DRENTIBA-87417 format. One record per residue (C-alpha): x, y, z; residue number from 1. Coordinates in steps of 0.2 Angstrom, whole numbers, plus 5000, padded with zeros to 4 digits. Example, Ala and Ser with C-alpha at 12.3 -4.5 7.8 and 13.67 -1.06 7.14 Angstrom:
<rs>
+------+------+------+-----+
|    u |    v |    w |   n |
+------+------+------+-----+
| 5062 | 4978 | 5039 |   1 |
| 5068 | 4995 | 5036 |   2 |
+------+------+------+-----+
</rs>
This chain:
<rs>
+------+------+------+-----+
|    u |    v |    w |   n |
+------+------+------+-----+
| 5137 | 4679 | 5177 |   1 |
| 5133 | 4676 | 5195 |   2 |
| 5130 | 4694 | 5198 |   3 |
| 5117 | 4695 | 5185 |   4 |
| 5107 | 4680 | 5192 |   5 |
| 5107 | 4689 | 5209 |   6 |
| 5101 | 4705 | 5202 |   7 |
| 5087 | 4697 | 5192 |   8 |
| 5081 | 4688 | 5208 |   9 |
| 5083 | 4704 | 5218 |  10 |
| 5071 | 4713 | 5205 |  11 |
| 5058 | 4699 | 5205 |  12 |
| 5054 | 4702 | 5223 |  13 |
| 5047 | 4720 | 5219 |  14 |
| 5036 | 4714 | 5205 |  15 |
| 5038 | 4731 | 5196 |  16 |
| 5031 | 4740 | 5212 |  17 |
| 5039 | 4755 | 5221 |  18 |
| 5034 | 4747 | 5238 |  19 |
| 5033 | 4730 | 5245 |  20 |
| 5021 | 4726 | 5260 |  21 |
| 5031 | 4715 | 5272 |  22 |
| 5030 | 4707 | 5289 |  23 |
| 5046 | 4711 | 5299 |  24 |
| 5053 | 4699 | 5312 |  25 |
| 5069 | 4695 | 5322 |  26 |
| 5081 | 4680 | 5321 |  27 |
| 5097 | 4681 | 5332 |  28 |
| 5096 | 4700 | 5332 |  29 |
| 5095 | 4702 | 5313 |  30 |
| 5079 | 4710 | 5306 |  31 |
| 5071 | 4700 | 5292 |  32 |
| 5055 | 4703 | 5281 |  33 |
| 5044 | 4692 | 5271 |  34 |
| 5030 | 4697 | 5259 |  35 |
| 5014 | 4700 | 5269 |  36 |
| 5004 | 4692 | 5256 |  37 |
| 5011 | 4675 | 5260 |  38 |
| 5008 | 4676 | 5278 |  39 |
| 4993 | 4666 | 5284 |  40 |
| 4994 | 4668 | 5302 |  41 |
| 5005 | 4673 | 5317 |  42 |
| 5004 | 4661 | 5331 |  43 |
| 5011 | 4659 | 5349 |  44 |
| 5022 | 4644 | 5351 |  45 |
| 5013 | 4628 | 5349 |  46 |
| 5018 | 4610 | 5355 |  47 |
| 5030 | 4603 | 5343 |  48 |
| 5032 | 4585 | 5338 |  49 |
| 5050 | 4580 | 5333 |  50 |
| 5051 | 4570 | 5317 |  51 |
| 5064 | 4556 | 5319 |  52 |
| 5078 | 4556 | 5306 |  53 |
| 5073 | 4574 | 5299 |  54 |
| 5086 | 4587 | 5296 |  55 |
| 5088 | 4601 | 5309 |  56 |
| 5081 | 4614 | 5297 |  57 |
| 5063 | 4606 | 5298 |  58 |
| 5065 | 4595 | 5313 |  59 |
| 5047 | 4596 | 5319 |  60 |
| 5029 | 4598 | 5314 |  61 |
| 5015 | 4607 | 5322 |  62 |
| 4996 | 4606 | 5322 |  63 |
| 4989 | 4621 | 5312 |  64 |
| 4970 | 4621 | 5312 |  65 |
| 4969 | 4602 | 5311 |  66 |
| 4983 | 4600 | 5298 |  67 |
| 5001 | 4594 | 5301 |  68 |
| 5013 | 4607 | 5294 |  69 |
| 5032 | 4607 | 5295 |  70 |
| 5040 | 4620 | 5307 |  71 |
| 5056 | 4627 | 5299 |  72 |
| 5070 | 4636 | 5308 |  73 |
| 5078 | 4646 | 5294 |  74 |
| 5092 | 4651 | 5307 |  75 |
| 5099 | 4634 | 5302 |  76 |
| 5100 | 4638 | 5283 |  77 |
| 5109 | 4655 | 5288 |  78 |
| 5121 | 4646 | 5299 |  79 |
| 5115 | 4655 | 5315 |  80 |
| 5115 | 4648 | 5332 |  81 |
| 5098 | 4641 | 5338 |  82 |
| 5088 | 4654 | 5347 |  83 |
| 5081 | 4652 | 5364 |  84 |
| 5063 | 4652 | 5366 |  85 |
| 5056 | 4668 | 5374 |  86 |
| 5040 | 4676 | 5378 |  87 |
| 5041 | 4685 | 5362 |  88 |
| 5045 | 4670 | 5351 |  89 |
| 5031 | 4667 | 5337 |  90 |
| 5027 | 4655 | 5323 |  91 |
| 5024 | 4664 | 5306 |  92 |
| 5013 | 4652 | 5295 |  93 |
| 5017 | 4655 | 5277 |  94 |
| 5009 | 4648 | 5261 |  95 |
| 5024 | 4645 | 5249 |  96 |
| 5023 | 4640 | 5231 |  97 |
| 5033 | 4624 | 5230 |  98 |
| 5033 | 4612 | 5215 |  99 |
| 5018 | 4621 | 5208 | 100 |
| 5007 | 4620 | 5224 | 101 |
| 5005 | 4631 | 5239 | 102 |
| 5012 | 4622 | 5254 | 103 |
| 5009 | 4628 | 5272 | 104 |
| 5025 | 4630 | 5282 | 105 |
| 5028 | 4637 | 5300 | 106 |
| 5043 | 4648 | 5302 | 107 |
| 5050 | 4650 | 5320 | 108 |
| 5055 | 4668 | 5324 | 109 |
| 5062 | 4677 | 5340 | 110 |
| 5050 | 4691 | 5339 | 111 |
| 5037 | 4698 | 5326 | 112 |
| 5038 | 4717 | 5324 | 113 |
| 5025 | 4724 | 5311 | 114 |
| 5018 | 4724 | 5294 | 115 |
| 5026 | 4739 | 5285 | 116 |
| 5031 | 4745 | 5268 | 117 |
| 5048 | 4744 | 5261 | 118 |
| 5054 | 4755 | 5247 | 119 |
| 5062 | 4748 | 5231 | 120 |
| 5073 | 4763 | 5230 | 121 |
| 5081 | 4759 | 5247 | 122 |
| 5085 | 4741 | 5242 | 123 |
| 5100 | 4733 | 5234 | 124 |
| 5105 | 4715 | 5229 | 125 |
| 5116 | 4706 | 5241 | 126 |
| 5134 | 4708 | 5239 | 127 |
| 5143 | 4693 | 5230 | 128 |
| 5157 | 4693 | 5242 | 129 |
| 5159 | 4698 | 5260 | 130 |
| 5143 | 4691 | 5266 | 131 |
| 5142 | 4677 | 5279 | 132 |
| 5127 | 4670 | 5271 | 133 |
| 5124 | 4662 | 5255 | 134 |
| 5120 | 4676 | 5242 | 135 |
| 5106 | 4665 | 5234 | 136 |
| 5097 | 4664 | 5251 | 137 |
| 5095 | 4683 | 5252 | 138 |
| 5083 | 4691 | 5240 | 139 |
| 5087 | 4709 | 5244 | 140 |
| 5094 | 4720 | 5257 | 141 |
| 5084 | 4736 | 5262 | 142 |
| 5091 | 4751 | 5271 | 143 |
| 5079 | 4758 | 5284 | 144 |
| 5085 | 4770 | 5296 | 145 |
| 5103 | 4765 | 5302 | 146 |
| 5099 | 4746 | 5299 | 147 |
| 5097 | 4733 | 5285 | 148 |
| 5082 | 4723 | 5283 | 149 |
| 5085 | 4706 | 5275 | 150 |
| 5072 | 4699 | 5263 | 151 |
| 5076 | 4680 | 5263 | 152 |
| 5074 | 4670 | 5247 | 153 |
| 5062 | 4657 | 5254 | 154 |
| 5061 | 4648 | 5238 | 155 |
| 5079 | 4645 | 5237 | 156 |
| 5081 | 4641 | 5255 | 157 |
| 5067 | 4628 | 5255 | 158 |
| 5072 | 4621 | 5238 | 159 |
| 5090 | 4619 | 5243 | 160 |
| 5085 | 4611 | 5260 | 161 |
| 5073 | 4599 | 5251 | 162 |
| 5086 | 4594 | 5239 | 163 |
| 5098 | 4591 | 5253 | 164 |
| 5085 | 4580 | 5262 | 165 |
| 5082 | 4570 | 5246 | 166 |
| 5101 | 4567 | 5244 | 167 |
| 5102 | 4562 | 5263 | 168 |
| 5089 | 4548 | 5261 | 169 |
| 5095 | 4542 | 5244 | 170 |
+------+------+------+-----+
</rs>
């Protein structure tokens, strides 16, 4: 049953298309990709304001065009070590559909690579076992050259983290 759920999520990312336009970026040496259509802007690092009592996943906010938006570190969701800020570090501002409305969220990255096309024929669902990450956090794995590109399931990650935050404050 779990396998069927993962496969249906995996197919949803492609929306019946053969190719998917994505922005690729690096986190702790792994290559990730998010749909280019949700990317609002790529920013150099900005001053952050820590939010007391917040979870490490979204521990700070930034000022984006006069709006205060959360800055997420999805490394935390994937159980990775926090990354060091380098000259290549960037913030990818995304517009995610959460609870029926588009929410701006900044995602901290180690390096942004390119906007590119990924082929559905080179993709597969995440394995149910043998992965170090939660399978529901990975939408699909795409083979390109000799590497895998991870398409994270941002909906699952942010929904899970918000649920965890609600439980922590209850």
